[in-house]
C-alpha positions as CSV (number, residue, x, y, z in Angstrom):
1,M,33.6,32.8,-55.7
2,Q,36.4,30.4,-55.2
3,V,38.6,30.7,-52.1
4,N,42.2,29.6,-52.2
5,I,43.4,28.0,-49.0
6,T,46.6,30.0,-49.0
7,D,44.4,33.1,-48.9
8,L,43.2,32.1,-45.5
9,G,46.7,31.8,-44.2
10,A,46.7,28.1,-43.7
11,T,49.6,26.2,-45.2
12,A,51.1,22.8,-44.4
13,E,54.3,24.6,-43.4
14,E,52.6,26.5,-40.7
15,Q,51.4,23.5,-38.7
16,P,52.6,23.5,-35.1
17,K,55.8,21.6,-34.7
18,I,57.1,19.9,-31.5
19,E,60.4,21.2,-30.2
20,F,62.4,18.3,-28.8
21,P,63.1,17.4,-26.1
22,C,59.5,18.0,-25.1
23,E,58.8,17.5,-21.4
24,Q,55.3,16.4,-20.3
25,Y,54.4,15.2,-23.7
26,P,50.9,13.5,-23.4
27,V,50.3,10.0,-24.7
28,K,47.0,8.2,-24.5
29,I,47.0,4.5,-25.0
30,I,43.8,2.6,-25.6
31,G,43.3,-1.1,-25.6
32,D,41.2,-4.1,-24.5
33,H,40.8,-4.1,-20.7
34,G,42.3,-7.2,-19.1
35,D,44.2,-8.3,-16.0
36,D,47.7,-7.3,-17.2
37,Y,46.8,-4.6,-19.8
38,V,47.8,-1.6,-17.6
39,Q,51.0,-3.2,-16.3
40,T,52.0,-4.2,-19.9
41,V,51.5,-0.6,-21.1
42,L,53.5,0.9,-18.1
43,D,56.3,-1.6,-18.7
44,V,56.7,-0.5,-22.3
45,V,56.5,3.2,-21.5
46,C,59.1,2.8,-18.8
47,A,61.4,0.9,-21.2
48,H,61.2,3.8,-23.7
49,A,61.1,6.6,-21.1
50,P,63.2,5.7,-18.1
51,E,62.4,9.0,-16.4
52,F,58.7,8.2,-16.4
53,D,57.1,7.6,-13.0
54,P,54.3,4.9,-13.3
55,A,52.6,6.4,-10.3
56,T,51.6,9.4,-12.4
57,A,49.7,7.4,-15.0
58,D,45.9,7.8,-15.2
59,Q,43.6,5.0,-16.3
60,Q,40.0,5.0,-17.2
61,L,37.6,2.2,-18.2
62,S,35.1,2.7,-21.0
63,S,31.4,2.9,-20.0
64,N,30.9,-0.8,-20.7
65,G,34.3,-1.9,-19.2
66,R,35.6,-3.4,-22.5
67,F,38.3,-0.8,-23.1
68,C,40.9,0.9,-20.9
69,S,42.8,4.1,-21.6
70,V,46.1,4.9,-19.9
71,R,47.3,8.4,-20.0
72,V,50.9,9.2,-19.4
73,R,53.3,12.2,-19.8
74,I,56.8,11.5,-20.9
75,T,59.8,13.5,-22.1
76,A,59.7,13.1,-25.9
77,H,63.2,13.3,-27.3
78,S,62.5,13.0,-31.1
79,E,60.0,11.8,-33.7
80,E,61.9,8.5,-33.8
81,H,61.5,8.2,-30.0
82,L,57.8,8.6,-30.2
83,S,57.5,6.3,-33.2
84,G,59.5,3.6,-31.4
85,L,57.2,3.9,-28.3
86,N,54.2,3.6,-30.6
87,E,55.5,0.6,-32.3
88,A,56.5,-1.2,-29.1
89,L,53.0,-0.5,-27.6
90,R,51.3,-1.9,-30.7
91,Q,53.6,-5.0,-30.7
92,T,52.1,-6.1,-27.4
93,G,49.0,-7.1,-29.2
94,K,46.9,-5.4,-26.4
95,V,46.9,-1.8,-27.7
96,R,44.4,-0.7,-30.3
97,M,45.2,3.0,-30.5
98,V,48.0,5.4,-29.4
99,L,47.1,9.1,-29.4
């Protein structure tokens, strides 16, 4: 028996969409741990989201201390806004992944 995906009610058009502006949009930034990594990330986030309070950021080291993740919540204004933030973070050369 062959099952068609549309029979299960799953279509690309039904994927959840973000409504902008989206307050408290979570962003997780992962990179190599170093002396200025967290400050560099926070500087970029503040430049792209002026309403962001750096004191609300969470950071966590990997079990071996090589990587650091910084979690922030911003007001996302558009897909372009999020794309610009992602690009700016990657251009630092310190960020490996943005989720």
